[in-house]
N, C-alpha and C positions, 0 to 999 in steps of 0.2 A: 844405638843411639842411646845415650845417658837418658836419665829421668829429667835431668835440668835442661837438656835438649830439646825433650818432648814437651816440657812446660813452656819452652820459648816458642815452639811451633804454636800450641794451643793458644798462647797470649798473644800471637800475631793474630789469629783469626778472631779472638776477642775484641782486641783493641782496633780492628779494622770496622766493626759496627758499634763501638762504645759511643753512648750517647748520653752519659751520665756524669760530665765533667764539671757540671755547675752546681753539684749539692752543696749544701752548707757543711762547714766543719762540725758543730754540734749535731749529735744523732737526733733525728726528726720525732722518735718516740720517747727521747730523753730517757733510756734505759740504758744499764750496763748488765751485761750478761756474762757470769762466769761459768765456764763450761769445761769438761775434761777435754783434751786433746785427742781423745780416741777417733781412730779413722772413720770409724764407723757411724760416728755422730755428725751428721750435717746441720748446724744449727739453724743455718738460713732455712732450709727445706723444712726441718721440724718443727721451727716456730713461726714459718710463714713470714720471714724476713727479706727485704730488697736492700740493696746497697743505700746506705745513708740513714737505715732504721735504728740502728742499735750498736754500742760498743760491744763487742765480743772479745772478751779476754780468755784465753785457754790456756791450761797448764795439765799436768799429769794428776787426775783426780777431780779437777776442777775445784781445787782448793782456794779458798778465800783468803787465807795468809800470804799465800804466794803471790797473791793477785792486788793485794792492799794498795801498792804502789800506783797501779793503773786505775784502781776505783776511786784512790782519791784525786787524782789527775781527771778522770771522767767528771766526778762531781764538781770539782772547785773550778775548774778551768773550762768544761765543756757542757755543765748544766744537766747531767743526768740525775733524776730525781727518782728513780727504783731500780732495784737491783734483783736480778734473778739468777738463781744458782741451779745449774743442771750436772747431776751425778749420773751414773747409768748403771745398767745391770753388767755382770760379767767384767768388771771394771779389773784392770790387772792390778790397781792398788790394794785390792784384797788379797792377792797373792804373796805377799813378801811383808817384810818387817824391816825396820831401820837397820838392825844387826844384820840381816841377810844380805841388803844391798851393799852396807858397809863393808862386809867381808869380800863381796865379789869385786868391788872396787879395789879393796886393797890387794886381793890375790891377782886380779887381771891388770891393774896400772900401777900398781906399787905405791898408791896414795891413800893417805888417810883423810877418811871425811867423816869422821865422828862429831864433827862441828854442825854438821848438815843434818836437820830433819827433813826426810824425804815425804812426810805426811801420809804415811800408807795408814789403811783403816780396816777393821775387821767386822764393821757393820755397815751396810750400804745407808740404809736410812738415818740412822744416827749420825753417820758424816754429813748428811744435809743440815740435820738439825744442829749439829754442831758449828757448822759453818752459817749457819743463821744466827746463832747466839754470838760468834765472835763479832759478825758484823753489827749488830743490834748493841753490843756492849762496847765497841770501840768508839772511843772519843774522836778518831781522825775520820770518822764515816757519818755524814748525815742521817738525821732521823728520818728515814725514808721507808717506804714498804719493801720489803725484803721477802721473796717467793721461793722456796725451792721445789725442785722436783727431781724424780727419778726417771731417765729416759730409757725404756725398753728397748734394747738393742734387738729383741727378737720380734717386736711387733711394731716399732717406730711410735710408740704411744708415749706421751709424758705422764707421771702419775705424780699429783701434788703430795707433798710430805708436810704433815701437819702433827 
């Protein structure tokens, strides 16, 4: 059975007892969360979220520049008024540079991706601080509270970055 088929079977069970079809479109807690796509980070469990609570925007590294389009939509059309950033320990974004991944794509796919910034980082805490600064200085983002955390994949704890 493929993974997609496993998901279909799991969804059939989920949908059979689903009772949350009447939730409002805007997130109840009026918060947008930008988090890494890492499979070890379950944002709902780690942050105590239920369906309908928050917008969760995920990408490699949890980088805000990659999430800007979604943040703008979240604020302007759906009323979010707080932003949470979640990066994490043992992140793959700490393991390469733009040059390394560009070389890999060139070698394996024969494509030039020099125009793409993959947004790796060398310092975990600094990456969170950089993302907070980007949001606070962006004219496209409302002046709302922005808080950054590092999720510890080893312990499940979030640590506030200040």
